Backbone bond lengths (Angstrom), bond angles and torsions (degrees), N, CA, C in turn:
res aa  C-N    CA-C-N  psi(-1)  N-CA   C-N-CA  omega(-1)  CA-C   N-CA-C  phi
1 X - - - 1.450 - - 1.530 108.94 -
2 X 1.307 116.57 126.25 1.454 119.50 178.58 1.523 109.72 -87.43
3 X 1.306 114.95 155.23 1.454 120.83 -177.06 1.524 109.96 -116.64
4 X 1.297 115.95 150.77 1.464 121.73 170.51 1.514 105.53 -108.01
5 X 1.317 117.37 127.52 1.452 122.16 -175.99 1.526 109.14 -112.97
6 X 1.309 116.45 123.40 1.457 123.22 173.35 1.521 107.49 -106.36
7 X 1.309 117.47 129.33 1.454 122.41 178.29 1.524 107.89 -110.38
8 X 1.350 115.37 132.31 1.456 120.23 -177.80 1.519 110.76 -118.70
9 X 1.322 115.64 146.61 1.459 120.32 174.21 1.527 108.19 -75.87
10 X 1.324 116.42 170.34 1.468 120.28 -176.86 1.531 112.85 -63.11
11 X 1.330 118.08 -22.14 1.461 120.25 178.66 1.527 112.69 -91.19
12 X 1.346 116.62 8.06 1.454 120.79 173.91 1.511 115.56 90.57
13 X 1.314 118.27 0.42 1.458 120.82 179.00 1.522 110.83 -81.30
14 X 1.337 115.54 142.82 1.456 120.23 177.99 1.516 109.23 -62.04
15 X 1.316 115.68 127.72 1.458 121.21 -177.53 1.520 111.04 -101.99
16 X 1.329 117.01 -44.43 1.458 119.71 -177.28 1.523 109.62 -164.70
17 X 1.327 115.23 158.94 1.448 122.70 175.47 1.517 107.14 -128.82
18 X 1.318 117.16 129.66 1.457 118.60 177.39 1.509 112.72 161.44
19 X 1.326 114.85 162.09 1.454 121.00 -179.48 1.518 112.71 -101.21
20 X 1.315 118.36 -12.22 1.462 120.81 -177.29 1.524 112.68 -105.88
21 X 1.327 116.29 18.69 1.456 119.99 178.16 1.521 109.92 -66.52
22 X 1.312 115.54 149.56 1.460 121.44 178.81 1.521 109.48 -115.47
23 X 1.317 114.44 149.42 1.463 121.72 178.41 1.520 107.47 -116.16
24 X 1.320 115.78 127.60 1.459 120.91 177.06 1.524 107.60 -100.55
25 X 1.322 115.53 123.64 1.469 121.11 -178.91 1.530 107.33 -112.31
26 X 1.330 115.98 118.19 1.466 121.50 -177.20 1.527 107.51 -121.33
27 X 1.333 115.86 131.31 1.464 121.02 -176.95 1.528 111.18 -125.63
28 X 1.318 114.97 152.53 1.468 124.15 169.72 1.525 114.93 64.86
29 X 1.328 117.47 30.04 1.474 120.16 175.95 1.535 110.80 -137.49
30 X 1.330 116.90 35.25 1.459 121.60 -177.48 1.529 113.87 -51.86
31 X 1.341 120.19 -38.34 1.468 118.94 179.74 1.535 113.37 -61.96
32 X 1.311 117.35 -17.52 1.464 121.74 -177.75 1.523 112.43 -103.82
33 X 1.328 117.39 13.62 1.462 121.85 -174.45 1.532 112.61 -54.79
34 X 1.309 117.50 -48.83 1.468 121.07 -177.19 1.529 110.88 -62.84
35 X 1.314 116.85 -44.32 1.463 121.28 178.56 1.531 110.49 -62.72
36 X 1.335 116.97 -42.64 1.462 120.60 178.82 1.522 111.30 -63.66
37 X 1.317 117.00 -41.90 1.468 120.49 178.43 1.525 110.74 -59.73
38 X 1.326 117.45 -43.93 1.461 120.90 178.24 1.521 111.34 -61.63
39 X 1.324 117.06 -44.27 1.464 121.77 -178.78 1.533 110.42 -62.68
40 X 1.336 116.32 -46.59 1.461 120.43 -177.30 1.530 111.03 -70.13
41 X 1.332 117.61 -45.24 1.467 120.88 -179.07 1.522 112.20 -61.14
42 X 1.324 116.66 -38.02 1.468 120.82 -178.53 1.521 112.40 -90.40
43 X 1.347 116.43 1.25 1.469 121.61 178.93 1.531 110.92 51.77
44 X 1.332 115.82 47.72 1.455 122.22 -174.30 1.517 114.06 -80.69
45 X 1.342 117.71 -19.50 1.462 121.03 -175.59 1.510 110.59 -137.26
46 X 1.321 115.60 152.23 1.461 120.12 170.82 1.528 107.65 -71.79
47 X 1.320 116.42 167.27 1.460 119.38 178.66 1.519 110.45 -61.39
48 X 1.322 117.73 -40.87 1.471 120.49 -179.39 1.528 111.35 -62.98
49 X 1.330 117.53 -40.44 1.468 120.85 177.27 1.527 110.43 -64.92
50 X 1.324 115.39 -42.89 1.461 120.33 179.21 1.522 110.61 -64.72
51 X 1.323 116.89 -39.89 1.463 121.36 177.68 1.524 110.89 -60.64
52 X 1.329 117.16 -44.94 1.466 120.90 177.90 1.526 111.01 -60.73
53 X 1.334 117.09 -41.80 1.457 121.33 -179.92 1.530 110.90 -64.56
54 X 1.323 116.74 -48.82 1.467 121.22 -178.61 1.532 110.19 -61.62
55 X 1.317 116.33 -43.31 1.467 119.52 179.81 1.525 111.62 -67.05
56 X 1.335 117.33 -31.04 1.469 119.83 177.21 1.532 111.31 -67.93
57 X 1.334 116.45 -23.16 1.457 122.01 176.95 1.527 111.14 -88.61
58 X 1.333 117.77 -0.18 1.453 121.69 -179.56 1.516 114.10 88.87
59 X 1.329 117.09 12.86 1.453 120.87 -178.48 1.512 113.22 -101.07
60 X 1.322 114.88 -177.73 1.462 122.96 177.70 1.517 108.69 -128.24
61 X 1.339 115.90 150.11 1.456 120.73 179.44 1.523 109.04 -144.06
62 X 1.337 115.60 139.81 1.456 122.33 175.66 1.519 108.32 -135.16
63 X 1.321 115.77 149.94 1.455 122.64 174.94 1.517 106.93 -122.51
64 X 1.341 116.84 117.97 1.457 122.34 -172.52 1.521 108.85 -127.88
65 X 1.328 116.16 139.58 1.458 119.52 173.79 1.526 109.55 -67.17
66 X 1.307 116.18 134.59 1.460 120.89 178.00 1.526 110.16 -59.39
67 X 1.321 117.27 -36.23 1.469 120.37 179.25 1.531 111.16 -62.95
68 X 1.333 118.17 -34.63 1.468 120.78 176.48 1.526 111.14 -67.94
69 X 1.328 116.79 -39.31 1.466 119.83 176.88 1.520 110.96 -63.81
70 X 1.324 116.83 -39.09 1.464 120.94 179.01 1.527 110.22 -65.93
71 X 1.330 116.85 -44.01 1.469 120.16 178.17 1.526 110.72 -59.43
72 X 1.326 117.01 -45.21 1.462 121.56 179.11 1.529 110.52 -61.43
73 X 1.315 116.23 -44.46 1.459 121.19 179.72 1.528 110.84 -61.68
74 X 1.333 116.15 -48.98 1.466 120.17 -178.37 1.532 110.50 -62.29
75 X 1.312 117.09 -41.23 1.461 121.62 -178.66 1.527 111.16 -64.01
76 X 1.330 116.93 -37.39 1.459 121.13 -174.16 1.518 114.84 -96.55
77 X 1.320 117.50 -5.30 1.466 119.98 -177.60 1.523 113.74 -123.06
78 X 1.314 116.93 19.26 1.471 119.66 179.15 1.507 109.05 -106.83
């Protein structure tokens, strides 16, 4: 069974529709949040460049398919 995935922003507006969306999870770099948002929004760096930057700040970063997160959720919450 295929799924249709709707992604919403925090204010409830539709952000995207699709099954191949990716989720970037960044940890332990809260002081750099604004800078990271600018970099990601403007698509200024590749994921590998961004990973190097985040790790240089002592943080961690992962890029996960939203469909994989949904599969994990469904498997563990049914």
